[in-house]
C-alpha positions as CSV (number, residue, x, y, z in Angstrom):
1,M,0.0,0.0,0.0
2,T,1.5,3.3,-1.0
3,K,1.5,6.2,1.4
4,D,-1.0,8.2,-0.6
5,V,-3.4,5.3,-0.8
6,F,-3.0,4.6,2.9
7,E,-3.7,8.3,3.7
8,K,-6.9,8.3,1.5
9,E,-8.2,5.1,3.1
10,R,-7.3,6.3,6.6
11,I,-9.2,9.6,6.0
12,R,-12.2,7.7,4.6
13,L,-12.5,5.4,7.6
14,T,-11.9,8.0,10.3
15,P,-15.1,8.8,12.3
16,E,-16.4,12.3,13.1
17,N,-16.7,11.3,16.7
18,G,-15.3,8.5,18.8
19,F,-12.7,5.9,17.7
20,D,-12.7,3.3,15.0
21,L,-10.7,0.1,15.1
22,V,-9.6,-0.9,11.6
23,G,-7.6,-3.8,10.3
24,I,-5.2,-4.3,7.4
25,D,-6.1,-6.9,4.8
26,Y,-2.7,-7.6,3.1
27,F,-4.4,-9.8,0.4
28,A,-6.9,-7.1,-0.7
29,D,-6.2,-4.7,-3.6
30,S,-4.2,-1.7,-2.7
31,D,-7.3,0.6,-2.6
32,N,-9.2,-1.5,0.0
33,Q,-6.6,-2.9,2.4
34,L,-8.0,-1.1,5.4
35,Y,-11.4,-2.4,6.7
36,F,-13.7,-1.3,9.5
37,V,-13.8,-3.6,12.6
38,E,-15.7,-1.7,15.3
39,H,-16.6,1.8,16.6
40,F,-16.0,2.9,20.2
41,E,-17.0,6.0,22.1
42,M,-14.0,5.8,24.5
43,Y,-10.3,5.5,23.4
44,Q,-9.6,3.0,26.3
45,D,-12.2,0.6,24.9
46,A,-10.8,0.8,21.4
47,L,-7.3,0.2,22.8
48,N,-8.5,-2.8,24.8
49,A,-10.1,-4.3,21.7
50,K,-6.9,-3.8,19.8
51,K,-4.9,-5.5,22.5
52,D,-7.3,-8.4,22.4
53,R,-6.4,-9.1,18.8
54,K,-3.9,-11.8,17.9
55,N,-1.7,-9.6,15.7
56,Q,-2.0,-6.2,17.3
57,D,0.3,-4.6,14.6
58,D,-2.4,-5.4,12.0
59,Y,-4.8,-2.9,13.6
60,F,-5.1,0.8,14.0
61,I,-7.3,3.1,16.0
62,L,-8.5,6.0,13.9
63,Y,-9.9,9.3,15.3
64,K,-10.1,13.0,14.7
65,G,-8.0,15.4,16.8
66,T,-9.4,18.5,18.4
67,G,-8.2,20.6,15.4
68,G,-10.0,18.3,13.0
69,E,-6.7,16.5,12.0
70,Y,-6.9,12.8,11.1
71,L,-5.0,10.7,13.7
72,Y,-4.2,7.1,14.2
73,R,-2.4,4.9,16.8
């Protein structure tokens, strides 16, 4: 996945409010490698869900910052 494609996918999947857990599908075409897993209202709940996954490095938590910037962890 190129950096530009990753950025577009990340922006497309970032929620207006709360936190979305998304995963990476390494076998999908490059425009659809990120997929929605679950939405959370609290960051700690999203983090716990990520920690419960077998391969934590294959998941991101997407959210908007206070200035409207698109963030992930």
